[in-house]
N, C-alpha and C positions, 0 to 999 in steps of 0.2 A: 530338511528345510527348517523345521522348528529349532533344531540344535544350532544351525547356522545363525538364525535370527537371534537366539538367546546369546550366543557368543558375541554377535555384533553389538547387542545392547549392553552386555557386560563390559565390552571394550570401550564403548562410549562412556559408561559411568566411570571407568578407571581414568580415561582421558580427561573427563571433566574435573575429577579430583586432582589430577596432576596439574592442570592449568590453574586451578583455584589456589593450590598451595604456592604456586609461583607468583600469584598476584594478590596475596593476603586476603582472599575470600575463604572463610571457614565453611567449605562446602559440606563437610560432615555434619556440623551443627545445623546448617541451613536445611540439609536433607532431612534430618530428624524432625525439625520443627515443621517442615512442609508435610511430612508423612503424618504427623499428629493432626494437622489441619485436614488432610485427606482429600482436598478438592481445590480446584482453581476455576473460577468463573470469569469468562472473558466477554468483551463486547467488541464488535467489529472485526472479529477474527474467525469467520466461518470456514468450514472444511474446504470449500471450493476456492477460496481466495488464497493465492500464493502457497497452496498446498499446506495450509495450517493443519489439516487432518493428520498428517504423519507425525507432526510434533506432539499433538494431543495424545495420539496413540502411544508414542514413545514415553511420554511423561506418565501415562497410566501404567505401562509395563515396567518401567524402571523404578518409579517412586510411588506407585499406587494412587495416583491422583485422579480423581473423577473430574470430568470436565463438562461444562455447558457453555454455549455461546449464544448471545443475542446479537444479531447483525444490525448495525446502525451506522450512521455517518459519523465523521469525526466530531462535528459540532454537537451532535446528539450525545456522543459518549461523554464529552466534557460536561454538558448540561446534566446528564444523569449522575455523574460523580458528585457534582455540586448540590443537586436537589436531594439526593438520598442521604448524604452524610452518614450518620451513625447507623442507618438502616441499609447500608450498602449491599447491593446484590451482585456487584461486579468487583473483581479484584484487579484486572489488568485490561488494557485496551490497546488498540493499534490505530494511530491517527496520522493524518498527513503531516508532512514536515512543518508546514506553516502553523499547525495547530499545537505543536509541542510547547512553544513559548507561551501560547495563549493559555494552555492548561496550567503552566507554572504561575502565570500572572493571576489566574483565578484561584490559586491555592489548593488545587485538588490532587496534587501529585506527591509522591514520596520518592526520595532518591535511593538508587542502588546501582553501584558500578560492578558489572560482571567481571569475571577473571580475565576476559579478553579485552578489557577496556582500552589498553594502550594500542590495540590494533584497529580501533575504530577511528577514522579520520576526525580531526578536530572540528571540521565544518559540519560533521554529521552527529554531533552530540552536545548536550548541555554540560557545561563545565562541572556542575555539581552532581550530574548523574540522574537528573529528573526525567530526561528523555534521551533517546539515541536511536538513530535509524538502524533498522535490522536489514533492510534491503532497499534497493532503488528500483524505480520504474521510469520509463519514458512514455510520453503521450503518443498513442498510435491510433490508426484507423482499423476497425474491423468491418469488413465489407461482405454482405450477403450476395455472393455472385449469382445466385438464382434470381435475385430481385434487381440487381444492378449490373448491367452488361458492360458499361464503361467504367471500370474500376478507377476511382480517384487515387492519385499518387502524391497529391500535394494539397495544401489549403487553397491554392489558386484553382485547382481542379474542382474543389467543392463549390466554389462560386458559380461555376458553369454548369453544374449538374441539374437534374430534375428530381432526384431522389430526396428523401427526408434524411436529415442529419440529426442523430439523437445524442445529446450531451449529458442529460441527467440534471440533478438539482444543484445549481450553482450557489444556492444559498446555504448549502450544508455539506456537500460531498467534496472531499479534496480532489478526487479524480476529475470532477467537472470544473472545479476552480482552476486546476492546472491545465485543463483543456483550453480555457480562455487565455491563459498566459502563453501557452504554446502557439496559439493562433496569433497573438499579439507579437511575439518574437519573430514569427515567420513573416510578419508584415511591417517590420521596422520598429516595433514597440519594445518594452522591457518591463522590469518589475515595477517601476514607478509610472510607466505610461502604458496602461492596459487598453487604451482607446482603440487601437487598430483591431484588437480581438473583439471588443464590443461591436465595432462597426461591421465586422464580418458576420457575426451572429445576428445582428440587427437586420442585415440584408436577407439572411435566410428566413428570419421571422416574418419579414415583409412579404416574402414569396410563399409563405405557408409551408416552409420546408424545415422548420425547426421542431425537433421532438424533445420534450422535457422529462420523459420517463427515464429511469436508469437503465442503461444497456447492460442487462444481466444475462446469465445463462438461460433464464426462463423466457425473457422477452425475445432474445435472439432465436431460441429454439422454436418459438411460436411464429417466427417470421414478422415480428412487430418492429424490428430494427433493420433498416436498409444499410445505413452507414452509422456506426457507433464511434464515439470518441472515448477511448479507454486507455488504461495503462497497458503497456506491451505484455506484461505477464498475465493480466486478465484476459486480453484478447487471445493470446496463444492457448491459455487453458480452456477458454470457452470453445475455441475452434476445435481443439483436440477432443473435447468431451462430446461435442455435438456431431460434427462431421468435418474432417479436415478438407474434404473436397468442396464443401459448400461455402466455406468462408476463407477470405484472405486477410491476413494481418500484416500491416506495414507501417513503417515510420514515415510521416510526411517529409518529402524530399526538400521542401523549402524551409524547414525549421521545426524544432520541437524543444521540449524541456525535459530534463531529467531531474527527478526529485525522489522522494522516498517516503517511507512510513516508519514512525517511531512507536516503540512501546512506552506506555505510561502506566505506572502502578498507582492505583487509587489510594489516596491518603487515608481513606476510611475503610480500606479493604478488610473484610472478615478473615481472609486467608492471605495475609501479607507475605508470609514466608514461601508459600506455594507460588505466589506471583513472582517473587524474586527468583525462585528456583526456575520458574518458567523462562524468565528473561535470561538467566544464566545459560539455560539449554539452547534458547533461540540464537544466542550469540556464540555458541560453541560450533565446532566444525560440523558436527552431525546436524545441528539445527539449521545452520547456514546452507548445508547441502539439501536439507528438506525444502527450504524456500526455493532453491535453484531448481528442484524437481517441479516446482510450481511455476517455473519460467521467470521467477524474480531474480534480479542480480544481487547476490549477497554483498553486504557492506564490507565484509572482510575478504572480498574476492582475491585481493593480492596475496593473502596468506593461505589460500585454499587451492587444492587441486581437485577440480570437479571431475566426477566420472565422465568418461567420453560420451556416453549415451545422454547424459544430462546436458553437457555442453552443446551437443548437436541439436538439441531442441530449441535453443535460443536463436533469435534472428541474427543474420550475418552482421558483423561489425560495420561493414560498409554502409549499412542503412542509417547508422548513427552519426554520419559525417557532419550534419548540421544540428545535432542535438547539443544543447548547452545547459549547464547547471545554473541554479539561481545564483546570480553574481552579487546581488545586494539584498541579503536576507532581511534587514530592517525595513527597507523600502517595500519589499514584498509582503512582509507582515502587515504593514499599514494598508497596502492595497488590498490584500486578502480580506481584511476586516471591512473595508469599504465596498468590496465587490458586490455583495448581495443587493445593496441599495442602488449601485451603479447599474447592475443587471436589470433591475426593475425599471429604472429610468430610461435606459438606452435600448433594451432588448425586448422585455416583456410587453412594453407599451406598443410594440410593433407587431405583436402576435395576431395572426388572422384567425 
C-alpha cells in the first residue's frame, strides 16, 4: 500500500511539472523556493471543509511543507491579511466568490496564475490572477431527520414548518450570504434585489425559528441544528462524517445558487512560494480530485475524469435543475457589501 501511495504521489509530481512547462510556470524553481520556506499557513481551509486535509497531506509528502490552518470567515480572512501586514501569520486563504474582488480592492493579494490557468473559466477568475475559484458549491438544506419528521424540500416548505432554520453569520460568512441570495432567487429576486430573501428570513425571525449559529459538524452532531443552510459539499461531508441515516441533504427544488470559493495569496505572506505551490497543486488534477472527494465540484470538472466512487458521492444532477450561477457579478458584489446592514435592518430587528 505504501509503495502504491508513493508511486501515486511521484506520478502527481511528474504530472504537475509537465503541466507547468506547457504553461510557462517554472515549477522546479517554485518547488525549490517552497521547500526552502518549508511551510504554508492557511486561513479558512480546515481539514473537514471540502477535504482540504488530503491536499495538505500531499503537499507535506511531496514537498516537505508543514501546514497549519486557522478557520475563519471570508471577511475575517481579508481583515487579518490587512491588519497583520508585515507580521503576517497566514500565507493563503479560501474566500467566497464575492470576496475575491473585495480582497483585491483592499490591496491584500498577490497574483499567481497556475499552469492550468487556461482551463479555468473566465467567469471564475480575476484576469490578473489575484483570485480564482478552485471549486463550486450550491446552497442546500441539511435536515436532521431525528428532529424534523416532515423534511422540507423547498424554500416554500421552510415557511410552513415548525422547526428552527439555522443560517449562520450573514455579516461575515460567504455560505450564509449565498443562503440569502438563494432564498431570494427562489422567490423572484436576483443579485440586485435581495429583498425576497430578507423577507423569508424576517418571517422565520418573527416566528422565533431563525438560528444564527454556524451549521458546522459540531453543532449538527450535538443536535443543535434542525435544518441548516449549507453548501452542498459541506452538507454531504457532515452527513457522511456523522451518520448518513440521521441527515438528509438536498437542493431546494424551487431555486438555489451555485457559486464557489477562491484562493487568495496574502500580499504579505512569509511563505509566498509555498502559497503559490499550494495553489498550483489545488488547481492540478490531483488537487481537484481531492476537492471532489470532499463533495465539492471542481472548477476544472470539464477537463477531469473523476473516479467512479467519487462521482457517486455527489448529489444527482436532477436536483440542480433550478440552480443558477450569479448572472450579474458587479450587482452581487454591491449587494453583498450592503447585506450585513440590510440583514440587521430587516431580519435581526425581528428576532424574538
